[in-house]
C-alpha positions as CSV (number, residue, x, y, z in Angstrom):
1,M,-43.9,1.5,-14.5
2,E,-42.2,4.8,-14.2
3,E,-38.9,3.4,-12.9
4,I,-38.1,1.5,-16.1
5,K,-39.9,3.8,-18.5
6,V,-37.8,6.8,-17.3
7,S,-34.5,4.9,-16.8
8,P,-31.5,6.1,-18.8
9,D,-31.0,2.6,-20.3
10,Y,-34.6,2.5,-21.7
11,N,-34.5,6.0,-23.0
12,W,-31.1,5.4,-24.6
13,F,-32.5,2.2,-26.2
14,R,-35.6,4.0,-27.6
15,S,-33.5,6.9,-29.0
16,T,-30.8,4.9,-30.6
17,V,-32.4,1.6,-31.9
18,P,-35.0,2.2,-34.6
19,L,-38.2,0.1,-34.6
20,K,-38.8,-1.6,-38.0
21,R,-42.1,-2.8,-39.4
22,I,-42.0,-5.6,-41.9
23,I,-44.8,-7.3,-43.9
24,V,-44.1,-10.7,-45.3
25,D,-47.6,-12.2,-45.8
26,D,-50.1,-11.4,-48.5
27,D,-52.3,-10.0,-45.7
28,D,-50.8,-6.5,-45.2
29,S,-52.4,-6.3,-41.7
30,K,-49.8,-8.9,-40.4
31,V,-46.9,-6.6,-39.4
32,W,-43.8,-7.8,-37.7
33,S,-42.3,-5.1,-35.4
34,L,-38.6,-5.6,-34.5
35,Y,-35.5,-4.0,-33.3
36,D,-32.4,-5.2,-35.2
37,A,-29.1,-4.0,-33.6
38,G,-25.5,-5.0,-33.8
39,P,-23.3,-5.9,-36.8
40,K,-25.4,-6.7,-39.9
41,S,-22.6,-8.8,-41.2
42,I,-23.6,-11.5,-38.7
43,R,-25.8,-14.0,-40.5
44,C,-26.8,-16.1,-37.4
45,P,-28.1,-13.5,-34.8
46,I,-30.0,-14.2,-31.6
47,I,-33.7,-13.4,-31.9
48,F,-35.9,-12.8,-28.9
49,F,-39.6,-14.0,-28.7
50,P,-41.7,-12.2,-26.0
51,P,-44.3,-13.8,-23.7
52,V,-48.1,-13.2,-24.1
53,S,-47.9,-9.9,-22.4
54,G,-44.7,-8.7,-24.0
55,T,-43.7,-6.4,-26.9
56,A,-40.3,-6.1,-28.6
57,E,-39.2,-3.5,-26.0
58,V,-39.2,-6.0,-23.0
59,F,-35.8,-7.3,-24.1
60,F,-34.2,-3.8,-24.3
61,Q,-31.6,-4.7,-21.6
62,Q,-30.5,-7.7,-23.6
63,V,-30.3,-5.7,-26.8
64,L,-28.1,-3.0,-25.1
65,A,-25.8,-5.4,-23.4
66,L,-25.3,-8.0,-26.1
67,T,-24.7,-5.5,-28.9
68,G,-22.2,-3.8,-26.6
69,W,-20.3,-7.1,-26.6
70,G,-20.5,-7.3,-30.4
71,Y,-23.5,-9.6,-30.9
72,R,-26.3,-9.1,-33.4
73,V,-29.6,-9.0,-31.7
74,I,-33.2,-9.0,-33.0
75,S,-36.1,-8.4,-30.6
76,L,-39.5,-8.8,-32.2
77,Q,-43.2,-8.6,-31.8
78,Y,-45.6,-11.0,-33.5
79,P,-48.4,-10.1,-35.9
80,V,-51.8,-11.7,-35.2
81,Y,-51.6,-15.4,-36.0
82,W,-54.3,-17.8,-34.8
83,D,-52.6,-21.1,-35.7
84,L,-49.1,-22.4,-34.9
85,M,-48.4,-23.6,-38.4
86,E,-49.4,-20.1,-39.7
87,F,-47.1,-18.5,-37.2
88,C,-44.2,-20.8,-38.2
89,D,-44.8,-20.0,-41.9
90,G,-44.8,-16.3,-41.2
91,F,-41.7,-16.4,-39.2
92,R,-39.9,-18.5,-41.9
93,K,-40.9,-15.8,-44.4
94,L,-39.5,-13.1,-42.1
95,L,-36.2,-15.0,-41.9
96,D,-36.1,-15.2,-45.7
97,H,-36.8,-11.5,-45.9
98,L,-34.0,-10.7,-43.5
99,Q,-31.8,-13.1,-45.5
100,L,-31.0,-15.2,-42.4
101,D,-30.4,-18.9,-43.0
102,K,-30.2,-20.1,-39.3
103,V,-30.6,-18.3,-36.0
104,H,-30.5,-18.7,-32.3
105,L,-33.8,-18.2,-30.5
106,F,-34.5,-16.9,-27.0
107,G,-38.1,-17.4,-26.0
108,A,-39.9,-16.4,-22.8
109,S,-42.9,-18.4,-21.8
110,L,-45.1,-18.4,-24.9
111,G,-42.1,-17.2,-26.8
112,G,-40.2,-20.3,-25.8
113,F,-43.0,-22.6,-26.9
114,L,-43.2,-20.8,-30.3
115,A,-39.5,-21.1,-30.7
116,Q,-39.6,-24.9,-30.0
117,K,-42.5,-25.3,-32.4
118,F,-40.6,-23.3,-35.1
119,A,-37.6,-25.5,-34.7
120,E,-39.7,-28.6,-34.8
121,C,-41.6,-27.3,-37.9
122,T,-38.4,-26.7,-39.8
123,H,-36.4,-29.7,-38.7
124,K,-36.2,-31.2,-42.2
125,S,-34.5,-28.0,-43.4
126,P,-33.2,-26.5,-40.1
127,R,-33.5,-22.8,-39.5
128,V,-32.8,-22.9,-35.7
129,H,-29.3,-23.5,-34.5
130,S,-29.9,-23.2,-30.8
131,L,-32.6,-22.4,-28.2
132,I,-32.6,-20.5,-24.9
133,L,-35.9,-21.2,-23.1
134,C,-36.8,-19.0,-20.2
135,N,-39.7,-19.9,-17.9
136,S,-41.1,-21.8,-20.9
137,F,-43.1,-25.0,-21.4
138,S,-43.5,-27.8,-24.0
139,D,-47.2,-28.8,-23.7
140,T,-50.1,-26.3,-23.7
141,S,-52.3,-28.7,-21.6
142,I,-50.6,-27.5,-18.4
143,F,-52.8,-24.4,-18.5
144,N,-56.1,-26.4,-18.6
145,Q,-57.5,-24.0,-21.2
146,T,-57.5,-26.1,-24.3
147,W,-61.3,-26.3,-24.2
148,T,-61.5,-22.4,-24.2
149,A,-58.7,-21.7,-26.7
150,N,-61.1,-21.3,-29.6
151,S,-63.3,-18.8,-27.8
152,F,-60.6,-16.1,-26.9
153,W,-61.3,-14.3,-30.2
154,L,-64.8,-13.5,-28.9
155,M,-63.7,-12.1,-25.6
156,P,-63.4,-8.3,-25.0
157,A,-59.9,-6.9,-24.4
158,F,-60.4,-6.2,-20.7
159,M,-61.3,-9.8,-20.0
160,L,-58.3,-11.1,-21.9
161,K,-56.0,-8.8,-19.9
162,K,-57.6,-10.0,-16.7
163,I,-56.7,-13.6,-17.8
164,V,-53.1,-12.6,-18.4
165,L,-52.7,-10.6,-15.3
166,G,-53.9,-13.6,-13.3
167,N,-50.6,-15.3,-14.0
168,F,-48.5,-12.4,-12.8
169,S,-46.6,-12.7,-9.5
170,K,-48.7,-12.1,-6.4
171,G,-47.6,-11.1,-2.9
172,P,-44.6,-9.2,-1.8
173,V,-41.7,-8.8,-4.3
174,D,-38.5,-6.9,-4.2
175,P,-38.4,-3.4,-5.9
176,K,-36.8,-4.6,-9.1
177,M,-39.4,-7.3,-9.6
178,A,-42.2,-4.8,-8.8
179,D,-40.7,-2.4,-11.5
180,A,-40.6,-5.3,-14.0
181,I,-44.2,-6.2,-13.3
182,D,-45.3,-2.6,-13.7
183,F,-43.4,-2.3,-17.0
184,M,-45.0,-5.5,-18.3
185,V,-48.5,-4.3,-17.2
186,D,-47.8,-1.2,-19.3
187,R,-46.8,-3.3,-22.3
188,L,-49.9,-5.4,-21.8
189,E,-52.0,-2.3,-22.0
190,S,-50.4,-1.4,-25.3
191,L,-51.7,-4.6,-27.0
192,N,-55.2,-4.6,-28.6
193,Q,-57.9,-7.3,-28.5
194,S,-56.7,-9.2,-31.5
195,D,-53.0,-9.3,-30.3
196,L,-54.0,-10.7,-26.9
197,A,-56.7,-13.1,-28.2
198,S,-54.4,-14.6,-30.9
199,R,-51.5,-15.0,-28.4
200,L,-53.7,-16.7,-25.8
201,T,-55.0,-18.9,-28.6
202,L,-51.5,-20.0,-29.5
203,N,-50.7,-20.4,-25.9
204,C,-53.6,-22.6,-25.1
205,Q,-54.7,-24.5,-28.2
206,N,-53.9,-28.2,-27.9
207,S,-50.3,-28.8,-28.9
208,Y,-47.0,-30.2,-27.6
209,V,-43.4,-30.3,-28.7
210,E,-42.0,-33.4,-30.4
211,P,-38.5,-33.5,-29.0
212,H,-37.1,-36.1,-31.3
213,K,-37.4,-33.6,-34.2
214,I,-35.1,-31.1,-32.5
215,K,-32.7,-33.4,-30.8
216,D,-29.7,-31.9,-32.6
217,V,-30.5,-28.3,-31.4
218,A,-28.3,-27.0,-28.6
219,V,-30.6,-25.9,-25.7
220,T,-30.2,-23.9,-22.5
221,I,-33.1,-23.8,-20.1
222,I,-33.4,-20.7,-17.8
223,D,-35.7,-21.3,-14.8
224,V,-36.7,-19.1,-11.9
225,F,-37.8,-20.8,-8.7
226,D,-39.7,-18.0,-7.0
227,Q,-43.1,-16.8,-7.9
228,S,-43.1,-18.0,-11.5
229,A,-46.3,-18.8,-13.2
230,L,-45.0,-22.2,-14.2
231,S,-45.5,-25.2,-12.0
232,L,-42.8,-27.5,-10.8
233,E,-44.3,-30.3,-12.9
234,A,-44.0,-28.1,-16.1
235,K,-40.4,-27.4,-15.4
236,E,-39.6,-31.1,-14.7
237,E,-41.2,-32.0,-18.0
238,M,-38.9,-29.6,-19.8
239,Y,-35.9,-31.3,-18.1
240,K,-37.1,-34.7,-19.3
241,L,-37.7,-33.4,-22.8
242,Y,-34.1,-32.0,-23.0
243,P,-31.9,-34.2,-20.9
244,N,-28.7,-32.8,-22.4
245,A,-29.7,-29.2,-22.1
246,R,-27.7,-26.8,-20.1
247,R,-29.6,-25.5,-17.1
248,A,-29.4,-22.0,-15.6
249,H,-31.3,-21.6,-12.3
250,L,-32.2,-18.2,-10.8
251,K,-33.3,-18.2,-7.2
252,T,-35.4,-15.0,-7.7
253,G,-36.7,-13.1,-10.6
254,G,-40.4,-14.1,-11.0
255,N,-41.9,-14.3,-14.5
256,F,-39.7,-11.6,-16.1
257,P,-36.0,-12.2,-15.1
258,Y,-34.7,-10.6,-18.3
259,L,-36.0,-7.3,-16.8
260,C,-35.3,-7.6,-13.1
261,R,-32.3,-9.9,-13.2
262,S,-30.9,-8.8,-16.6
263,A,-27.2,-9.1,-15.6
264,E,-27.6,-12.7,-14.7
265,V,-29.7,-13.5,-17.7
266,N,-27.4,-11.7,-20.0
267,L,-24.4,-13.7,-18.6
268,Y,-26.3,-17.0,-19.2
269,I,-27.0,-15.9,-22.8
270,Q,-23.4,-15.1,-23.4
271,I,-22.3,-18.4,-22.0
272,H,-24.8,-20.2,-24.3
273,L,-23.6,-18.3,-27.4
274,R,-19.9,-18.7,-26.6
275,Q,-20.0,-22.3,-27.7
276,F,-20.5,-21.1,-31.3
277,H,-17.7,-18.5,-31.4
278,G,-15.3,-19.2,-34.3
279,T,-18.0,-21.0,-36.3
280,R,-20.2,-19.8,-39.1
281,F,-23.0,-19.9,-36.5
282,A,-21.4,-17.3,-34.3
283,A,-23.8,-14.5,-33.3
284,I,-20.9,-12.2,-32.5
285,S,-18.4,-10.2,-34.6
286,P,-15.1,-12.1,-34.9
287,A,-13.3,-8.8,-34.1
288,M,-14.9,-9.0,-30.6
289,V,-13.5,-12.4,-29.8
290,S,-10.0,-12.5,-28.4
291,A,-7.4,-14.9,-29.8
292,E,-7.1,-16.5,-26.3
293,E,-10.8,-17.0,-26.0
294,L,-11.0,-18.4,-29.6
295,E,-8.1,-20.9,-28.8
296,L,-10.0,-22.0,-25.6
297,I,-13.2,-22.5,-27.6
298,I,-11.4,-24.6,-30.2
299,V,-9.9,-26.8,-27.4
300,Q,-13.3,-27.2,-25.8
301,L,-14.8,-28.2,-29.2
302,L,-12.0,-30.8,-29.6
303,F,-12.0,-32.1,-26.0
304,P,-15.5,-31.3,-24.6
305,L,-15.9,-31.5,-20.8
306,P,-18.5,-34.0,-19.5
307,S,-21.8,-32.3,-18.7
308,V,-22.4,-31.6,-15.0
309,E,-25.8,-31.6,-13.4
310,L,-26.3,-28.4,-11.5
311,P,-27.7,-28.8,-8.0
312,K,-31.4,-28.0,-7.8
313,P,-32.5,-25.4,-5.2
314,G,-34.8,-26.5,-2.4
315,F,-38.5,-25.7,-2.4
316,G,-40.8,-24.6,0.4
317,S,-38.3,-22.3,2.0
């Protein structure tokens, strides 16, 4: 925990990017906490959704790197919502409050599932222009907890934390992964019983993504193939759901690659967002895009290259 919490990057982030708290529901206990960094003139920023154990701080390395390149980045923390439609309605109100018509969403684990459900929920009047799904899933049944989903609200905080910790990487890991796990444990400790119970409820209540409703949304899937909480079957299901998605495979990084493999994740995010440069859905300031790059993007839009399936790494080694 100490390595990341005392790092210069984290301390610079905490001292320079203010945490905002916004209420958009009639219930004033539902507070969205978020970091909004980068040029406010950008109307289609990238927004980060954390996993069950995460807070808005877990994407601090993405905020620092992407804003340094000229992107507008929002990293947020959810209020307590017990129902997926309630969550989607709340997030739609937040976008309205921030005067954002369409956005790009990066979601990790539960965050990726919520991002997909929001895109699905708003498909008739689209609010999501693209998705980056990191170690995420499309069907809650993979956790075999749908029968207990309605009882999480009764469980004490220590029991809920034990459930979440059971999905963290076990066994030997490299130092950066160990630091990432320690940091996420610290973030988990900062969440109260209602935060955890509501997130686990959303994570496990019986629901799945309907891909035909978001078939026009550009998708990149980031997967890690070592010590990830998701099964191979869950990952393969995501590939079937999004056959045209770009795939970014990390050999190592566990459940939290955005912390321990941030340079690679940031590069994949930048590659994903580059396809929108020069359009009204760009998440970057036009001043930060060179004329040569803009010309190349226009050529790629006019004459797109055929998609290439990336080789899949082997398993069992």
